[in-house]
Structures are given as C-alpha cells and as structure tokens.
DSSP file (Angstrom, degrees, kcal/mol; ACC not computed):
  #  RESIDUE AA STRUCTURE BP1 BP2  ACC     N-H-->O    O-->H-N    N-H-->O    O-->H-N    TCO  KAPPA ALPHA  PHI   PSI    X-CA   Y-CA   Z-CA
    1    1 A X              0   0    0      0, 0.0     2,-0.2     0, 0.0     0, 0.0   0.000 360.0 360.0 360.0 129.6   17.3   32.2   85.4
    2    2 A X        -     0   0    0      1,-0.0     2,-0.3     0, 0.0     0, 0.0  -0.474 360.0-154.8 -73.0 144.4   16.0   35.6   86.3
    3    3 A X        -     0   0    0     -2,-0.2     2,-0.3     2,-0.0    -1,-0.0  -0.883   4.4-153.7-121.3 155.1   17.1   38.4   84.0
    4    4 A X        -     0   0    0     -2,-0.3     2,-0.4     2,-0.0     0, 0.0  -0.895  18.5-122.2-122.7 153.2   17.5   42.1   84.6
    5    5 A X        -     0   0    0     -2,-0.3     2,-0.4     2,-0.0    -2,-0.0  -0.827  28.8-170.7 -96.1 135.4   17.3   45.0   82.1
    6    6 A X        -     0   0    0     -2,-0.4     2,-0.5     2,-0.0    -2,-0.0  -0.992  10.9-158.3-130.6 130.2   20.4   47.2   81.9
    7    7 A X        +     0   0    0     -2,-0.4     2,-0.3     2,-0.0    -2,-0.0  -0.933  20.4 175.4-108.0 126.9   20.7   50.4   80.0
    8    8 A X        -     0   0    0     -2,-0.5     2,-0.5     2,-0.0    -2,-0.0  -0.901  27.1-131.4-129.1 158.6   24.2   51.5   79.0
    9    9 A X        +     0   0    0     -2,-0.3     2,-0.3     0, 0.0    -2,-0.0  -0.941  31.1 170.0-108.5 129.1   25.7   54.3   77.1
   10   10 A X        -     0   0    0     -2,-0.5    -2,-0.0     1,-0.0     2,-0.0  -0.940  35.1-100.8-133.5 158.2   28.3   53.4   74.4
   11   11 A X     >  -     0   0    0     -2,-0.3     4,-2.2     1,-0.1     5,-0.2  -0.266  38.2-103.0 -75.9 167.5   30.0   55.5   71.7
   12   12 A X  H  > S+     0   0    0      1,-0.2     4,-2.8     2,-0.2     5,-0.2   0.873 118.4  54.4 -58.6 -42.2   28.9   55.4   68.1
   13   13 A X  H  > S+     0   0    0      1,-0.2     4,-2.5     2,-0.2    -1,-0.2   0.918 109.9  46.4 -61.9 -43.6   31.8   53.1   67.0
   14   14 A X  H  > S+     0   0    0      2,-0.2     4,-2.6     1,-0.2    -1,-0.2   0.898 112.8  50.3 -65.8 -39.2   31.0   50.5   69.6
   15   15 A X  H  X S+     0   0    0     -4,-2.2     4,-2.6     2,-0.2    -2,-0.2   0.919 111.1  48.6 -64.8 -42.4   27.3   50.6   68.7
   16   16 A X  H  X S+     0   0    0     -4,-2.8     4,-2.7     2,-0.2     5,-0.2   0.924 111.0  51.2 -61.7 -43.5   28.1   50.2   65.0
   17   17 A X  H  X S+     0   0    0     -4,-2.5     4,-2.8    -5,-0.2    -2,-0.2   0.938 111.9  46.3 -58.1 -48.3   30.4   47.3   65.8
   18   18 A X  H  X S+     0   0    0     -4,-2.6     4,-2.7     1,-0.2    -1,-0.2   0.895 112.5  50.5 -62.6 -40.8   27.7   45.6   67.8
   19   19 A X  H  X S+     0   0    0     -4,-2.6     4,-2.3     2,-0.2    -1,-0.2   0.923 113.1  45.0 -64.2 -44.6   25.1   46.2   65.2
   20   20 A X  H  X S+     0   0    0     -4,-2.7     4,-2.7     2,-0.2    -2,-0.2   0.930 114.2  49.2 -65.5 -45.0   27.3   44.7   62.4
   21   21 A X  H  X S+     0   0    0     -4,-2.8     4,-2.2    -5,-0.2    -2,-0.2   0.922 111.4  49.3 -60.8 -44.3   28.3   41.8   64.5
   22   22 A X  H  <>S+     0   0    0     -4,-2.7     5,-2.9     1,-0.2     4,-0.5   0.912 111.7  49.1 -61.1 -42.9   24.7   41.0   65.5
   23   23 A X  H ><5S+     0   0    0     -4,-2.3     3,-0.9     3,-0.2    -2,-0.2   0.913 110.7  50.1 -64.0 -42.7   23.6   41.2   61.8
   24   24 A X  H 3<5S+     0   0    0     -4,-2.7    -1,-0.2     1,-0.2    -2,-0.2   0.876 115.0  43.7 -62.2 -37.6   26.5   38.9   60.8
   25   25 A X  T 3<5S-     0   0    0     -4,-2.2    -1,-0.2    -5,-0.2    -2,-0.2   0.458 110.8-123.8 -86.6  -1.4   25.5   36.4   63.5
   26   26 A X  T < 5S+     0   0    0     -3,-0.9     2,-0.3    -4,-0.5    -3,-0.2   0.914  73.0 117.0  56.3  45.8   21.8   36.8   62.6
   27   27 A X  S   <S-     0   0    0     -5,-2.9    -1,-0.2    -6,-0.1     2,-0.2  -0.834  70.0 -97.8-131.1 169.0   21.0   37.8   66.2
   28   28 A X     >  -     0   0    0     -2,-0.3     4,-1.9    -3,-0.1     3,-0.2  -0.511  37.4-109.4 -85.4 164.0   19.7   40.9   67.9
   29   29 A X  H  > S+     0   0    0      1,-0.2     4,-2.6     2,-0.2     5,-0.2   0.868 115.9  57.9 -61.8 -38.8   22.1   43.3   69.5
   30   30 A X  H  > S+     0   0    0      1,-0.2     4,-2.3     2,-0.2    -1,-0.2   0.923 107.6  45.9 -59.5 -45.6   21.0   42.3   73.1
   31   31 A X  H  > S+     0   0    0      1,-0.2     4,-2.4     2,-0.2    -1,-0.2   0.895 111.5  52.9 -65.5 -39.0   21.9   38.7   72.5
   32   32 A X  H  X S+     0   0    0     -4,-1.9     4,-2.2     2,-0.2    -2,-0.2   0.915 109.3  48.7 -61.8 -43.6   25.3   39.7   71.0
   33   33 A X  H  X S+     0   0    0     -4,-2.6     4,-2.4     2,-0.2    -2,-0.2   0.918 110.2  51.6 -62.7 -43.5   26.1   41.9   74.0
   34   34 A X  H  X S+     0   0    0     -4,-2.3     4,-2.3     1,-0.2    -2,-0.2   0.909 110.1  49.2 -60.5 -41.6   25.2   39.0   76.4
   35   35 A X  H  X S+     0   0    0     -4,-2.4     4,-2.4     1,-0.2    -1,-0.2   0.884 110.6  50.3 -65.5 -38.3   27.5   36.7   74.4
   36   36 A X  H  X S+     0   0    0     -4,-2.2     4,-2.6     2,-0.2    -1,-0.2   0.871 109.1  51.6 -67.6 -36.1   30.3   39.2   74.6
   37   37 A X  H  X S+     0   0    0     -4,-2.4     4,-2.3     2,-0.2    -2,-0.2   0.929 110.2  49.4 -64.2 -44.4   29.8   39.6   78.3
   38   38 A X  H  X S+     0   0    0     -4,-2.3     4,-1.8     1,-0.2    -2,-0.2   0.929 113.1  46.3 -59.2 -45.6   30.0   35.8   78.7
   39   39 A X  H  X S+     0   0    0     -4,-2.4     4,-2.6     1,-0.2    -1,-0.2   0.892 110.3  54.0 -64.3 -39.7   33.2   35.8   76.6
   40   40 A X  H  X S+     0   0    0     -4,-2.6     4,-2.6     1,-0.2    -1,-0.2   0.881 105.9  52.8 -61.9 -39.1   34.6   38.7   78.6
   41   41 A X  H  X S+     0   0    0     -4,-2.3     4,-2.3     2,-0.2    -1,-0.2   0.908 110.5  47.7 -62.3 -42.1   34.0   36.8   81.9
   42   42 A X  H  X S+     0   0    0     -4,-1.8     4,-2.4     2,-0.2    -2,-0.2   0.926 112.7  48.0 -65.2 -44.6   35.9   33.8   80.5
   43   43 A X  H  X S+     0   0    0     -4,-2.6     4,-2.5     2,-0.2    -2,-0.2   0.891 111.6  50.5 -64.8 -39.0   38.8   36.0   79.3
   44   44 A X  H  X S+     0   0    0     -4,-2.6     4,-2.6     2,-0.2    -1,-0.2   0.915 110.3  50.1 -63.3 -43.0   38.9   37.8   82.7
   45   45 A X  H  X S+     0   0    0     -4,-2.3     4,-2.2     2,-0.2    -2,-0.2   0.914 110.8  49.3 -61.8 -43.5   39.0   34.5   84.5
   46   46 A X  H  X S+     0   0    0     -4,-2.4     4,-2.8     2,-0.2    -2,-0.2   0.934 112.2  47.9 -61.4 -47.2   41.9   33.2   82.2
   47   47 A X  H  X S+     0   0    0     -4,-2.5     4,-2.0     1,-0.2     6,-0.2   0.916 111.9  48.8 -62.3 -44.0   43.9   36.4   82.8
   48   48 A X  H  <>S+     0   0    0     -4,-2.6     5,-3.1     1,-0.2     6,-1.0   0.889 113.1  48.3 -64.3 -38.2   43.4   36.3   86.6
   49   49 A X  H ><5S+     0   0    0     -4,-2.2     3,-1.7     4,-0.2    -2,-0.2   0.932 110.0  51.1 -66.4 -45.7   44.5   32.7   86.6
   50   50 A X  H 3<5S+     0   0    0     -4,-2.8    -2,-0.2     1,-0.3    -1,-0.2   0.854 111.3  48.3 -60.2 -35.2   47.5   33.3   84.5
   51   51 A X  T 3<5S-     0   0    0     -4,-2.0    -1,-0.3    -5,-0.2    -2,-0.2   0.355 115.6-117.4 -86.0   6.2   48.6   36.1   86.8
   52   52 A X  T < 5S+     0   0    0     -3,-1.7    -3,-0.2     2,-0.2    -2,-0.1   0.779  83.6 121.3  60.0  29.1   48.0   33.8   89.8
   53   53 A X  S   <S+     0   0    0     -5,-3.1     2,-0.3    -6,-0.2    -4,-0.2   0.487  73.3  36.1 -93.7  -6.5   45.3   36.2   91.1
   54   54 A X  S    S-     0   0    0     -6,-1.0    -2,-0.2    -5,-0.1    -1,-0.2  -0.997  73.0-135.0-148.0 140.9   42.7   33.4   91.0
   55   55 A X     >  -     0   0    0     -2,-0.3     4,-2.8    -3,-0.1     5,-0.2  -0.272  43.6 -96.7 -77.4 175.3   42.6   29.7   91.7
   56   56 A X  H  > S+     0   0    0      2,-0.2     4,-2.4     1,-0.2     5,-0.2   0.917 128.2  51.1 -60.4 -41.5   40.9   27.3   89.3
   57   57 A X  H  > S+     0   0    0      2,-0.2     4,-1.9     1,-0.2    -1,-0.2   0.932 112.1  44.5 -62.5 -46.6   37.9   27.5   91.5
   58   58 A X  H  > S+     0   0    0      1,-0.2     4,-2.5     2,-0.2    -1,-0.2   0.900 112.0  53.0 -66.3 -39.5   37.8   31.3   91.6
   59   59 A X  H  X S+     0   0    0     -4,-2.8     4,-2.6     1,-0.2    -1,-0.2   0.908 107.8  51.8 -60.3 -41.4   38.4   31.5   87.8
   60   60 A X  H  X>S+     0   0    0     -4,-2.4     5,-2.4     1,-0.2     4,-1.3   0.900 109.6  49.3 -62.4 -40.7   35.4   29.2   87.3
   61   61 A X  H  <5S+     0   0    0     -4,-1.9    -2,-0.2     2,-0.2    -1,-0.2   0.915 111.0  49.5 -65.0 -42.5   33.2   31.4   89.5
   62   62 A X  H  <5S+     0   0    0     -4,-2.5    -2,-0.2     1,-0.2    -1,-0.2   0.927 115.1  44.0 -60.1 -45.0   34.4   34.5   87.5
   63   63 A X  H  <5S-     0   0    0     -4,-2.6    -1,-0.2    -5,-0.2    -2,-0.2   0.678 109.7-124.9 -75.2 -17.7   33.6   32.8   84.3
   64   64 A X  T  <5S+     0   0    0     -4,-1.3     2,-0.3     1,-0.3    -3,-0.2   0.832  71.7 110.6  76.4  32.5   30.3   31.4   85.6
   65   65 A X  S   <S-     0   0    0     -5,-2.4    -1,-0.3    -6,-0.1    -2,-0.1  -0.807  73.0 -88.8-130.9 171.1   31.1   27.8   84.8
   66   66 A X     >  -     0   0    0     -2,-0.3     4,-2.3     1,-0.1     5,-0.2  -0.322  40.6-109.6 -73.8 164.1   31.9   24.6   86.7
   67   67 A X  H  > S+     0   0    0      1,-0.2     4,-2.2     2,-0.2     5,-0.2   0.909 120.5  51.5 -61.9 -41.9   35.5   23.8   87.6
   68   68 A X  H  > S+     0   0    0      1,-0.2     4,-1.7     2,-0.2    -1,-0.2   0.895 110.4  48.6 -64.7 -37.8   35.6   20.9   85.1
   69   69 A X  H  > S+     0   0    0      2,-0.2     4,-2.4     1,-0.2    -1,-0.2   0.889 109.1  53.7 -66.6 -38.2   34.4   23.3   82.4
   70   70 A X  H  X S+     0   0    0     -4,-2.3     4,-2.7     1,-0.2    -2,-0.2   0.896 106.8  51.8 -63.1 -39.0   37.0   25.8   83.4
   71   71 A X  H  X S+     0   0    0     -4,-2.2     4,-2.0     2,-0.2    -1,-0.2   0.887 109.0  50.2 -64.5 -38.3   39.7   23.2   83.0
   72   72 A X  H  X S+     0   0    0     -4,-1.7     4,-2.7     2,-0.2    -2,-0.2   0.901 110.2  50.6 -63.6 -40.8   38.3   22.4   79.5
   73   73 A X  H  X S+     0   0    0     -4,-2.4     4,-2.3     2,-0.2    -2,-0.2   0.919 108.2  52.2 -63.7 -43.7   38.5   26.2   78.7
   74   74 A X  H  <>S+     0   0    0     -4,-2.7     5,-3.3     1,-0.2    -1,-0.2   0.916 111.2  47.6 -57.9 -42.4   42.1   26.3   80.0
   75   75 A X  H ><5S+     0   0    0     -4,-2.0     3,-1.4     3,-0.2    -2,-0.2   0.932 110.1  52.0 -63.8 -45.1   42.9   23.4   77.7
   76   76 A X  H 3<5S+     0   0    0     -4,-2.7    -1,-0.2     1,-0.3    -2,-0.2   0.859 116.1  40.2 -59.0 -37.6   41.2   25.1   74.7
   77   77 A X  T 3<5S-     0   0    0     -4,-2.3    -1,-0.3    -5,-0.1    -2,-0.2   0.240 113.1-117.8 -97.7  12.1   43.1   28.3   75.3
   78   78 A X  T < 5 +     0   0    0     -3,-1.4     2,-0.5     1,-0.2    -3,-0.2   0.873  51.6 168.9  53.7  43.8   46.4   26.5   76.0
   79   79 A X      < -     0   0    0     -5,-3.3    -1,-0.2    -6,-0.2     2,-0.2  -0.774  28.1-136.2 -88.5 124.0   46.6   27.9   79.6
   80   80 A X        -     0   0    0     -2,-0.5     2,-0.1     1,-0.1    -5,-0.0  -0.540  24.0-103.5 -81.0 145.8   49.3   26.1   81.6
   81   81 A X        -     0   0    0     -2,-0.2    -1,-0.1     1,-0.1   -31,-0.0  -0.414  21.8-156.2 -65.2 138.7   48.5   25.1   85.2
   82   82 A X        +     0   0    0     -2,-0.1     2,-0.3    -3,-0.0    -1,-0.1  -0.223  41.9 143.4-109.6  42.9   50.1   27.3   87.8
   83   83 A X        -     0   0    0      4,-0.0     2,-0.2     2,-0.0    -2,-0.0  -0.627  43.9-138.8 -84.8 137.7   50.1   24.7   90.5
   84   84 A X     >  -     0   0    0     -2,-0.3     4,-2.0     1,-0.1     3,-0.3  -0.558  30.5-107.3 -84.0 159.6   52.9   24.5   93.0
   85   85 A X  H  > S+     0   0    0      1,-0.2     4,-2.2     2,-0.2     5,-0.1   0.875 121.4  54.2 -56.2 -39.9   54.2   21.0   93.9
   86   86 A X  H  > S+     0   0    0      1,-0.2     4,-2.4     2,-0.2    -1,-0.2   0.881 105.8  52.7 -63.9 -38.5   52.6   21.4   97.4
   87   87 A X  H  > S+     0   0    0     -3,-0.3     4,-2.3     2,-0.2    -1,-0.2   0.905 108.2  51.5 -62.3 -41.0   49.2   22.2   95.7
   88   88 A X  H  X S+     0   0    0     -4,-2.0     4,-2.4     1,-0.2    -2,-0.2   0.928 109.7  49.1 -60.7 -46.2   49.5   19.0   93.6
   89   89 A X  H  X S+     0   0    0     -4,-2.2     4,-2.4     1,-0.2    -2,-0.2   0.898 109.8  51.4 -63.2 -40.8   50.2   16.9   96.7
   90   90 A X  H  X S+     0   0    0     -4,-2.4     4,-2.3     2,-0.2    -1,-0.2   0.922 111.0  48.6 -60.6 -44.2   47.2   18.4   98.6
   91   91 A X  H  X S+     0   0    0     -4,-2.3     4,-2.3     1,-0.2    -2,-0.2   0.897 110.1  51.4 -62.2 -41.0   45.0   17.6   95.6
   92   92 A X  H  X S+     0   0    0     -4,-2.4     4,-2.2     2,-0.2    -1,-0.2   0.904 109.7  49.5 -63.6 -41.8   46.3   14.1   95.5
   93   93 A X  H  X S+     0   0    0     -4,-2.4     4,-1.8     1,-0.2    -2,-0.2   0.901 110.3  51.4 -63.2 -40.8   45.6   13.6   99.2
   94   94 A X  H  X S+     0   0    0     -4,-2.3     4,-1.6     1,-0.2    -2,-0.2   0.907 109.6  49.3 -63.0 -41.9   42.1   14.9   98.7
   95   95 A X  H  X S+     0   0    0     -4,-2.3     4,-2.6     1,-0.2    -1,-0.2   0.908 108.4  53.5 -64.3 -41.7   41.5   12.5   95.8
   96   96 A X  H  < S+     0   0    0     -4,-2.2    -1,-0.2     1,-0.2    -2,-0.2   0.870 106.4  53.0 -62.0 -36.3   42.7    9.6   97.9
   97   97 A X  H  < S+     0   0    0     -4,-1.8    -1,-0.2     1,-0.2    -2,-0.2   0.887 112.7  44.1 -65.1 -38.6   40.3   10.4  100.7
   98   98 A X  H  <        0   0    0     -4,-1.6    -2,-0.2     1,-0.2    -1,-0.2   0.872 360.0 360.0 -74.0 -38.6   37.4   10.4   98.2
   99   99 A X     <        0   0    0     -4,-2.6    -1,-0.2    -5,-0.2    -2,-0.2   0.484 360.0 360.0 -79.7 360.0   38.4    7.2   96.5
C-alpha cells in the first residue's frame, strides 16, 4: 500500500494527548494518529449507517473494510440493522439467484 506524508497543525492539548497515548501504547505518534484515523473512519461509518445516510456497502467503504467485516463491526458495537422489509426481500432474492 502506498503511503503519503501529511503535515497537520494541532493545538498543544491534542499533541500532548497523542504523545501520552503513543507512550502508553509503546508506539510512535505517527502510528497512533493512523490508528485514530482508522477508528474515526469506523465511527463515521457507524454514525452514517445509524442515521440511514449510508447503506452497509457505503459504510464499509467509509470504514475501509469489507462488507462482512462491517457487519462484524456492527455486531461488536450493537448496531441494529436499518433494513426495510423490501430490502430484506431483495436480498433474499439475490441470495436465491446465487445459490
């Protein structure tokens, strides 16, 4: 995976928080920031799904994970499915075609 370098400005309190967190986790600040970005993507995906602003597929794309992984994350965070009955029937028809 290609990586890019990003320079950001943050206030002293946030920098101190990141430094302490990195030290507690025995990691460098860059890795800690990357992990927080990953977690933020997951939380954003969950919120958008809960507000019906994203489908499971779109939530998975936001989070940067597969649909099956997104479903596991929803289970882990006790996120209820926001499927309408018609959506369920469409999914069932799709599964029948594949099987």
